[in-house]
C-alpha positions, 0 to 999 in steps of 0.5 A, a space after each residue: 656819386 661812387 659810394 664805397 662799402 662802408 663796412 671797410 671803415 669799421 675795420 680797426 686801423 693797422 692789420 696785425 702783421 703790417 703793423 709789426 712790419 712797420 715797427 721792425 722796418 723803423 727799428 732796422 733803419 735806426 739800427 742798421 748793424 743789428 741782426 734781427 731774428 724773425 720768429 713772428 709771422 708764420 712764413 716758412 724758410 725751408 726750400 720747396 722739396 726736390 719732388 715738387 721742383 722736378 714736377 714744376 720743371 716738367 710742367 714748365 716744359 709741357 707749356 713749351 710744347 703745342 701738344 702738352 700746352 695748358 691754357 685755362 684749367 678747370 676752376 675747381 682744380 685739375 682732376 689729377 690733384 683732386 684724386 691725389 687729395 682724395 686718396 691720400 688725405 681722406 681715403 687713407 683715413 677711411 673718409 669718403 670724399 668725392 672729387 666734386 666736393 674738393 675745390 683747389 684754390 690759391 690759399 686757405 686765407 682766401 677761402 676763409 674770407 671768400 666763403 662768406 660770399 655765399 652766406 647771408 650777413 644776417 647769420 649769427 657768428 661765433 669765433 674763437 678768441 684769440 684767433 687768426 685775424 682774417 676771420 674777424 676782418 672778413 666778417 667786418 667787410 661783409 657787414 656781418 660783424 656789426 658795429 665795433 665797441 671801442 671799450 670792449 674791443 669787440 664787434 656787436 654781432 660776433 660771439 667770442 669763444 674764450 680760449 684761455 688758460 682756465 679752459 686749457 685754450 679749448 673753447 666752450 660750446 655756446 649756450 645760444 644758437 649760432 649759425 656760423 662757427 669758426 674753428 681752427 685746430 691745431 690752433 693759430 695762435 695758441 697751438 691748442 688741439 681738440 681731440 675726437 671726443 671734444 670735436 664730436 661735441 661741436 658736431 652734435 651742437 651744429 646738428 642740433 642747431 642747424 649750424 655750419 662749422 668752418 674748420 680751418 685745418 691748415 696745420 693738421 700735418 704737424 699733429 703728432 698725437 694719436 687722438 687728434 683728428 687730421 680732418 673734421 670728417 673723421 667725426 661721424 656726421 661732420 659732412 652734414 655740418 662742416 666745411 674744411 679748409 686745408 693748405 699746402 702753405 705750411 705743409 709743403 712750403 707753398 707760401 709763395 706758390 699759393 695752393 690750397 683746397 676747400 672741401 664742401 660735402 654735398 650733404 651740407 645744406 643752407 636755407 633760404 629765408 623761406 626755409 628752402 634747403 640749398 646745396 652749399 656745394 652748388 653755391 660755392 661751385 657757382 661762385 668759383 666758376 664766376 670769380 676764379 679761373 683756377 690755380 696754375 697748372 704748374 703749381 697744381 703739378 707741384 702739389 700733386 708731387 707732394 703725394 708721391 712716396 718720395 714727396 711724402 718723405 721729403 715733406 715729413 723731413 721739413 715738418 719734423 725740422 719745424 717741429 724740432 725748432 718749436 721743441 727747442 723754443 718751448 724747452 728753452 723758454 720753460 727752462 727760463 721759467 716761462 709758462 708755455 703752450 703749444 709746440 707739440 701738435 703745432 709749429 706755434 709757441 704761445 707764451 705768457 708774457 712775464 712781469 705783467 707787461 702788455 704783449 706789445 710792451 714785450 714785443 718792444 722789449 724783444 725787438 730792442 734788447 734781444 733783436 728778436 721779432 715775435 707776434 703780440 697776443 693782443 693782435 689775435 684778440 682781447 683774450 690774447 693780451 698778456 701772451 705772445 706767439 713765436 714760431 718754429 718756422 725759422 732756420 735752425 741756426 736762427 732758432 738756436 741763436 734766438 734761444 741763446 739771446 733769451 738765455 743771456 737776457 732772462 737767465 736769473 732775472 
């Protein structure tokens, strides 16, 4: 017999975004003349910046020349890109990160799931709720989440950290001991952030309890306020307790090119059942060398170009464009009386659904009456019910048109 990994059977049917796609596709087939505006899935719309295109073209030409051709690259990533990351993302913020603590990958989503390869399924897990679905689902796949409770809609072995209006969408520190903690700030989906004082509490907790924090910082480039850290390593002691995930997907529009990186400091240790301390960095390096052949040279040259003076300028123009879209959505919804969160340090708008509708009922209303697609909050977890996510990643004209449709339908209603 060929036995399967039965943990996959514990996954709840229909991944959030594929479920949305099915609903939208069905509506389009039934209403072919309707113009749909998608402010749902967090894909970008601005083209790759000229600096990156120029770098890729040069790299492509190198591949046509015997003297500059590149075959297999280093699994950890080319040194030129890791050096650019060290200088621009860390040294500029007075953070000491070494080249061999950075691993270039094909996406933060992949890293957030793959990191579980080097951890025991017996660890206790804490995940904020609402949350990006990949954290929950990958723990289910590895067997760490435990059995699913259909009544509470939770997994037995996961500690859910509430992010709700009453706590300003800032999760409370657990009272019990947790081994692995997922934090995403600026947060997807709520747009909430942690300031340095709040993040320091998590570092102190992790050190006290020998915990490891998985810090997803994919949206740090959208931070606009001064006291919000761009890296968890801005907090003293974080290198001993935290792994950081960063991505070029939203920062540089690489959703289709695929490039990101993970930082694992050498100070970070895990333990065996016998109590022996083991370097997490070495374990991850071994995993990478076994399961990964590295990101394309052409794509890594494009990523390096982000850090040139012209590249930084062009990237910032795109980020400002998306933030302005978020501002347009947020201000428009507030003027209509909606309770709205996020949109300041994040491209995401988190709005409270009106008239006691469920988040999926609101999804259907927007799709059918306004021809606008968003993301139901319940898809991010039980504490997302009654909320809805819109993104600033659309084009300007579509964003403005979407708000015109909101005004026509909801004004004085």
